[in-house]
C-alpha positions as CSV (number, residue, x, y, z in Angstrom):
1,M,94.4,85.5,53.5
2,E,92.0,88.0,51.4
3,K,91.4,90.0,54.5
4,Y,94.9,90.7,55.2
5,K,95.1,92.1,51.6
6,K,91.9,94.4,52.2
7,A,93.1,95.2,55.8
8,S,94.3,99.0,56.3
9,K,96.9,97.8,58.9
10,H,98.6,94.6,59.9
11,I,99.5,94.5,63.7
12,A,101.7,91.7,64.9
13,V,101.1,90.6,68.5
14,M,103.8,88.5,70.5
15,A,102.4,86.6,73.5
16,F,104.3,85.0,76.5
17,P,102.8,81.3,76.6
18,F,103.0,80.6,80.5
19,G,100.9,81.5,83.4
20,T,98.1,84.2,83.0
21,H,100.0,86.1,80.2
22,A,98.4,85.3,76.8
23,A,94.8,85.6,77.9
24,P,95.1,89.2,79.3
25,L,97.0,90.1,76.1
26,L,94.3,88.6,73.8
27,S,91.6,90.7,75.9
28,I,93.5,94.0,75.1
29,I,93.6,92.9,71.4
30,R,90.0,92.3,71.2
31,R,89.6,95.8,72.4
32,L,92.0,97.2,70.0
33,S,90.2,94.9,67.2
34,E,86.9,96.4,68.1
35,A,88.1,100.0,68.1
36,F,90.0,99.7,64.8
37,P,88.1,96.9,62.8
38,A,89.9,97.8,59.5
39,A,93.1,96.1,60.9
40,M,94.2,92.7,60.9
41,F,95.9,91.2,64.2
42,S,98.5,88.2,64.1
43,F,98.8,86.7,67.2
44,L,102.0,84.8,67.8
45,C,102.4,82.5,70.5
46,T,103.4,78.4,70.9
47,E,100.8,76.0,69.7
48,R,99.8,74.7,73.3
49,S,99.3,78.3,74.3
50,N,97.0,79.4,71.2
51,S,95.0,76.0,71.5
52,S,93.8,77.1,75.0
53,T,93.9,80.9,74.6
54,F,91.7,80.9,71.5
55,P,88.5,78.7,72.5
56,K,86.1,77.4,69.8
57,G,83.8,80.2,68.4
58,H,86.6,82.7,68.6
59,Q,85.7,83.5,64.9
60,K,83.7,86.3,66.2
61,H,86.9,88.2,66.4
62,D,88.1,87.2,62.7
63,S,90.3,90.2,62.5
64,I,92.6,88.2,65.2
65,K,94.3,85.1,63.8
66,P,96.6,83.1,65.8
67,F,99.9,81.9,64.5
68,N,102.1,79.4,66.2
69,V,105.8,80.0,67.2
70,W,108.3,77.1,68.1
71,D,108.4,76.5,71.6
72,G,112.0,75.4,71.8
73,L,111.4,71.8,73.4
74,P,113.3,69.1,72.3
75,E,111.7,66.4,69.6
76,G,109.6,64.1,71.6
77,Y,109.7,66.3,74.9
78,T,106.9,65.6,77.4
79,Y,105.9,67.8,80.0
80,C,106.8,66.4,83.8
81,L,106.0,68.7,86.5
82,K,107.6,66.4,89.1
83,R,110.7,66.8,87.1
84,N,110.9,70.4,86.9
85,P,108.1,72.8,86.3
86,H,110.0,75.8,85.0
87,E,111.8,73.5,82.3
88,P,109.7,74.4,79.3
89,V,109.8,78.0,80.3
90,D,113.8,77.6,80.4
91,Y,113.7,75.8,76.9
92,F,111.4,78.5,75.5
93,L,113.6,81.5,76.4
94,Q,116.5,79.8,74.9
95,A,114.3,79.9,71.7
96,V,113.6,83.7,71.9
97,P,114.0,85.8,70.0
98,Q,115.0,83.8,67.0
99,N,111.7,81.8,66.8
100,F,109.6,85.1,66.7
101,K,111.8,86.6,64.1
102,D,111.3,83.4,62.1
103,A,107.6,83.6,62.6
104,V,107.4,86.8,61.5
105,D,109.1,86.1,58.4
106,E,106.9,83.5,57.6
107,L,103.9,85.6,58.7
108,V,104.6,88.3,56.3
109,A,105.3,86.0,53.4
110,E,102.2,83.8,54.1
111,T,99.7,87.1,54.3
112,G,101.4,89.3,51.7
113,R,101.2,92.3,54.3
114,P,104.4,93.9,56.2
115,I,104.1,94.6,59.7
116,D,102.6,98.2,60.6
117,C,103.0,97.9,64.5
118,L,104.3,95.3,66.9
119,I,102.5,94.9,70.3
120,T,104.4,92.4,72.7
121,D,103.9,91.1,76.2
122,A,106.4,93.6,78.3
123,F,108.5,90.5,78.9
124,Y,110.0,90.5,75.4
125,Y,112.4,93.3,75.7
126,F,113.8,92.1,72.2
127,G,110.4,93.7,70.7
128,A,112.2,97.0,70.9
129,D,115.0,95.6,68.3
130,I,112.3,93.5,66.2
131,A,110.3,97.0,65.9
132,D,113.4,99.2,65.0
133,E,114.3,96.6,62.2
134,L,110.7,96.8,61.0
135,K,110.7,100.6,61.4
136,V,107.3,100.2,63.2
137,P,105.8,101.4,66.9
138,W,106.8,98.8,69.6
139,V,103.7,99.0,72.2
140,A,104.5,96.6,75.4
141,L,101.7,95.2,77.5
142,W,102.4,94.7,81.3
143,T,100.1,92.1,82.7
144,A,101.0,92.4,86.5
145,S,100.9,95.4,89.1
146,P,102.4,98.6,88.2
147,R,104.4,98.5,91.5
148,A,105.9,95.2,90.4
149,L,106.9,96.8,87.2
150,F,108.6,99.7,89.0
151,S,110.5,97.1,90.8
152,H,111.8,95.4,87.7
153,A,112.3,98.7,85.9
154,E,114.4,100.2,88.6
155,T,116.5,97.3,89.8
156,E,119.7,98.8,89.7
157,F,118.2,101.5,91.9
158,F,117.0,99.1,94.5
159,R,120.5,97.2,94.3
160,R,122.5,100.5,95.1
161,H,120.7,101.2,98.1
162,V,119.9,97.8,99.9
163,G,122.6,95.9,98.4
164,I,122.4,92.0,97.4
165,N,121.1,89.4,99.8
166,D,120.7,92.2,102.5
167,P,118.4,91.3,105.5
168,V,114.9,90.3,104.3
169,D,113.2,92.5,106.9
170,K,115.1,95.8,105.7
171,P,112.5,98.7,104.7
172,L,112.5,100.5,101.6
173,D,111.8,103.5,103.2
174,F,114.1,105.6,101.1
175,L,111.5,105.6,98.2
176,Q,108.0,107.2,98.2
177,G,105.4,104.7,98.6
178,F,107.5,101.9,100.0
179,A,108.2,102.5,103.3
180,S,106.1,99.7,104.5
181,I,107.8,97.4,101.9
182,R,110.5,95.0,102.9
183,V,113.4,93.8,101.1
184,A,111.6,90.1,101.3
185,D,108.8,91.5,99.3
186,L,110.4,92.5,96.1
187,P,110.3,89.9,93.2
188,D,113.0,87.2,93.0
189,G,115.8,88.4,91.0
190,V,115.6,92.3,92.1
191,V,118.2,92.2,95.2
192,R,117.6,88.5,96.2
193,G,117.6,85.1,94.7
194,N,119.3,83.6,91.4
195,F,120.0,86.5,89.6
196,D,121.2,84.2,86.6
197,A,118.0,82.0,86.3
198,S,116.2,82.8,82.9
199,V,113.2,84.7,84.0
200,P,115.1,87.2,86.5
201,V,117.6,87.7,83.4
202,L,114.4,88.1,81.1
203,L,113.1,90.7,83.5
204,N,116.3,92.6,83.9
205,K,116.6,93.2,80.4
206,M,113.1,94.2,79.9
207,G,113.7,96.7,82.8
208,L,116.5,98.3,80.7
209,T,114.5,98.4,77.4
210,L,111.2,99.4,78.1
211,P,111.7,103.2,77.6
212,R,112.1,102.4,73.9
213,A,108.6,101.4,73.6
214,A,106.3,104.0,72.0
215,A,103.7,103.3,74.7
216,V,103.6,100.8,77.7
217,A,100.1,99.7,78.7
218,A,99.3,98.1,82.0
219,N,96.1,96.3,83.2
220,S,95.4,98.8,86.1
221,Y,93.8,102.0,86.9
222,E,95.1,105.5,87.7
223,D,93.6,105.8,91.4
224,L,95.0,102.2,92.5
225,D,98.6,103.3,93.1
226,N,99.1,106.8,92.0
227,A,102.5,107.3,93.3
228,V,103.9,104.5,91.8
229,V,102.0,105.3,88.4
230,N,103.3,108.9,88.5
231,M,106.7,107.7,88.9
232,L,106.5,105.2,85.7
233,K,104.8,108.1,83.7
234,S,108.3,110.0,84.4
235,R,110.1,107.0,82.9
236,Y,108.4,106.2,79.9
237,K,106.9,108.0,76.7
238,R,103.3,106.9,77.5
239,F,102.5,104.6,80.4
240,L,98.8,104.1,80.0
241,N,96.6,102.1,82.5
242,V,93.8,100.8,80.5
243,G,92.2,98.1,83.0
244,P,90.8,96.6,84.8
245,S,90.2,94.4,81.8
246,N,87.7,92.4,83.7
247,L,85.3,95.2,84.0
248,I,85.7,95.8,80.0
249,S,85.6,92.5,78.4
250,A,83.2,90.5,79.9
251,S,83.5,87.0,79.2
252,P,80.8,84.4,78.9
253,I,79.5,83.0,82.3
254,D,80.5,79.4,82.7
255,D,79.0,78.1,85.9
256,R,78.6,74.6,84.8
257,H,78.9,73.5,88.6
258,G,76.0,75.7,90.2
259,C,78.3,78.1,92.0
260,L,76.2,81.0,92.0
261,D,73.0,79.2,92.8
262,W,74.8,77.8,95.8
263,L,75.7,81.3,96.8
264,E,72.3,82.3,97.0
265,K,71.5,80.4,99.9
266,H,74.0,82.1,102.1
267,E,74.0,85.1,104.2
268,P,75.8,88.6,103.3
269,A,79.6,88.4,103.2
270,S,79.8,85.1,105.2
271,V,81.2,82.7,102.4
272,V,85.0,81.9,102.3
273,Y,86.1,81.8,98.8
274,I,89.4,80.1,97.9
275,S,91.4,79.7,94.6
276,F,95.1,79.7,94.1
277,G,94.8,80.5,90.6
278,S,95.4,78.1,87.7
279,V,99.2,77.3,88.2
280,I,99.8,76.5,91.9
281,T,98.5,74.2,94.4
282,P,99.8,74.6,98.2
283,P,101.8,71.7,99.4
284,P,100.0,68.7,101.2
285,H,100.8,69.9,104.7
286,E,99.4,73.4,104.1
287,I,96.2,71.9,102.2
288,G,95.7,69.8,105.1
289,A,95.9,72.7,107.7
290,L,93.4,74.6,105.4
291,T,90.9,71.7,105.3
292,Q,91.3,71.4,109.2
293,V,90.3,75.2,109.6
294,L,87.2,74.8,107.1
295,E,86.0,71.8,108.9
296,E,86.2,73.0,112.4
297,S,85.0,76.7,111.8
298,N,81.3,77.8,111.2
299,F,82.1,79.5,108.0
300,P,80.5,78.2,104.5
301,F,83.1,78.1,101.7
302,L,83.4,77.6,98.2
303,W,86.7,76.2,96.8
304,S,87.8,76.1,93.2
305,F,90.4,73.2,93.5
306,R,92.5,72.6,90.5
307,G,93.7,68.9,91.9
308,D,92.5,65.8,92.4
309,V,90.0,66.0,95.2
310,E,90.5,62.2,96.0
311,K,93.9,62.2,96.1
312,Q,95.1,65.6,97.5
313,L,92.4,66.2,100.1
314,P,92.0,64.3,103.6
315,P,89.6,61.3,103.0
316,G,86.0,61.9,103.6
317,F,86.5,65.8,103.9
318,P,84.2,66.6,101.1
319,K,81.5,64.4,102.5
320,R,82.0,65.8,106.0
321,T,81.7,69.3,105.0
322,S,79.2,69.1,102.2
323,S,76.3,70.7,104.4
324,K,78.5,74.0,104.5
325,G,81.1,73.8,101.7
326,K,81.4,73.3,97.9
327,I,84.3,72.1,96.1
328,V,84.6,72.6,92.3
329,P,87.3,71.9,89.6
330,W,86.3,75.4,88.2
331,A,84.3,78.5,89.0
332,P,83.5,81.7,87.3
333,Q,85.6,83.8,89.7
334,Q,84.6,87.4,89.0
335,K,80.9,86.6,89.1
336,I,81.6,84.7,92.6
337,L,83.3,87.8,93.6
338,E,80.6,90.1,92.8
339,H,78.0,88.0,94.9
340,P,77.0,89.7,98.0
341,S,77.3,86.5,100.0
342,V,81.2,86.4,99.5
343,G,82.9,87.8,102.6
344,V,86.6,87.0,102.0
345,F,89.0,85.7,99.4
346,V,91.7,83.2,100.1
347,S,93.9,83.7,97.2
348,H,97.6,83.3,96.0
349,G,97.9,87.0,95.3
350,G,98.0,87.0,91.6
351,W,97.3,90.2,89.9
352,N,94.3,89.4,88.1
353,S,92.8,88.0,91.2
354,I,93.5,91.2,93.0
355,L,91.6,93.1,90.2
356,E,88.8,90.8,90.4
357,S,88.5,90.9,94.5
358,I,88.5,94.7,94.2
359,S,85.8,94.8,91.3
360,G,83.6,92.6,93.5
361,G,84.5,94.7,96.8
362,V,85.9,91.5,98.8
363,P,88.7,91.7,101.3
364,M,91.5,89.0,100.7
365,V,93.8,86.6,102.7
366,F,97.0,85.7,101.0
367,R,99.3,82.9,100.6
368,P,101.7,84.1,98.1
369,F,104.3,81.8,96.2
370,F,106.7,83.7,93.4
371,G,106.8,86.3,91.3
372,D,105.1,89.6,92.2
373,Q,102.8,87.6,94.7
374,K,104.7,88.7,97.8
375,L,104.8,92.1,96.9
376,N,101.4,92.3,96.1
377,T,100.3,90.8,99.6
378,R,102.5,93.4,101.3
379,T,100.8,96.0,99.4
380,V,97.4,95.2,100.0
381,E,97.9,94.6,103.6
382,T,99.9,97.5,104.6
383,I,99.5,100.3,101.9
384,W,95.9,99.6,100.6
385,G,94.6,98.3,103.9
386,F,91.9,95.5,102.4
387,G,93.9,92.3,102.8
388,L,96.0,90.2,105.0
389,G,99.1,88.1,104.5
390,L,99.3,84.9,106.8
391,E,101.4,85.1,109.6
392,G,104.5,83.2,108.9
393,G,103.4,83.5,105.2
394,T,101.9,79.9,104.9
395,L,98.7,78.0,105.6
396,T,98.8,76.9,109.3
397,K,96.0,76.2,111.2
398,E,96.5,79.2,113.6
399,A,97.5,81.7,111.2
400,T,94.5,80.7,108.7
401,T,91.9,80.7,111.4
402,N,93.3,83.9,112.8
403,A,93.0,85.7,109.4
404,L,89.5,84.3,108.4
405,N,88.2,85.4,112.1
406,F,89.7,88.8,111.8
407,I,88.0,89.7,108.2
408,L,84.8,87.9,108.9
409,S,84.1,88.7,112.7
410,T,85.4,91.8,113.7
411,E,85.1,95.7,113.0
412,E,88.5,96.0,111.5
413,G,87.4,93.4,109.0
414,K,84.4,95.5,108.2
415,K,86.6,98.4,107.8
416,M,88.7,96.5,105.3
417,R,85.5,95.7,103.2
418,Q,84.7,99.5,103.3
419,K,88.6,100.4,102.1
420,V,87.9,97.9,99.2
421,G,84.7,99.1,98.4
422,V,86.0,102.5,97.6
423,Q,88.6,100.9,95.4
424,K,85.7,99.1,93.8
425,E,83.9,102.6,93.0
426,L,87.3,104.0,91.6
427,A,87.7,101.1,89.5
428,Y,84.1,101.3,87.9
429,K,84.5,104.9,87.4
430,A,88.1,104.5,85.5
431,V,86.0,102.2,82.8
432,Q,83.3,104.7,82.6
433,P,83.0,106.8,79.4
434,N,85.3,109.6,79.6
435,G,87.1,107.5,82.7
436,S,90.8,107.6,83.0
437,S,91.3,104.0,81.6
438,I,89.0,104.7,78.7
439,E,90.9,107.8,77.6
440,N,94.1,105.9,78.1
441,F,92.8,103.5,75.6
442,K,92.0,106.1,73.0
443,T,95.6,107.1,73.1
444,L,96.8,103.5,73.0
445,V,94.6,103.2,69.6
446,G,96.3,106.4,68.3
447,V,99.7,104.8,68.8
448,V,98.9,101.2,67.3
449,T,96.9,102.8,64.2
450,C,99.5,105.9,63.5
451,H,100.4,106.1,59.9
452,H,104.1,107.2,60.8
453,Y,106.5,105.5,63.0
454,L,106.5,107.1,66.5
455,P,110.0,107.0,67.8
């Protein structure tokens, strides 16, 4: 722990171990570490998450050290997705915040260094109280869209205007920038759903607590959703868009399955790229509908499939479509979306995927599942205009065929590509020297490294 003794600052980082939360937070921490190399960063998360978030060779950033916190699981517990995929989340949320408080005490004792700043996933509303106890600044990182953050920050506002469990097609036309958004598009737990479930409760508390943060940093850029960003700036001391992180923190290219070489053989804007993220696989009947469309259409396709191809895809499908399709268990998504042959991205609508699609200038087709994905879908389709939600919201043969044909074979689809191209230019501009995201990041560095407590 000699490096801790020599470091000018000791910054504790608390990550959320589920979904795509820990990796974006680590990306920001790496940027902070490079901007402030004299500091040491202690990255607190569960053992399971740390083992996947910190790959072998992370010693390059040896000023960032992972520390494990208790995951809340009973002794001998084994994961069983068929039983309840949300069960580990519920156990973990029952263990917070005490598991993090205990970890901080152990961390300070082990390193001999008190904490100078606390950075947490924005989910962790209790970061405000822990930071107050430590008399240090609290910085929260929001990893989803600014519009989703606004929905949780203003839950009570939405409930006053639309009530609880109102008609799902009711428009939110009482709020600037939300006229084409419907009640059904808001994340679960805002005005619909199980308000007592662990995650909605967590997000509601977050919305009430975030104004106490010295800064709220987000993985987005100023020009993407300006009206909503300005509303958030009026609510927080410092709301700082510092992304898209995928344009700033380049990861090593892992193309072990030859996706990029395969794309080279296809015409510009012709390939359907498919990925539903690392958490979700559509149900069997929807997978069946999608494979039917791919087999019967003339569109070449590249599918990053995170399941068992032999068990979950129709018998013989990979072989029958091998002349025009490629199915892989892993794909370098950012590089694929930057390739000129990709014409459309079929996605679950996760925020990271949307940012990567914008960075590649590729229109999208959405099949959303949970969280902010419905809100993202509706926003991209009706406000930004470079994507389509499926008719009926699920993968049917007719809806999928219509969406792919619209984007790949019509003049309106070409206009979508032009619109996302405009956003691509704005995203790249934001991360250039003196760009808005770079200037915001400088402000973030100032908050994190400040010698005095910022109220």
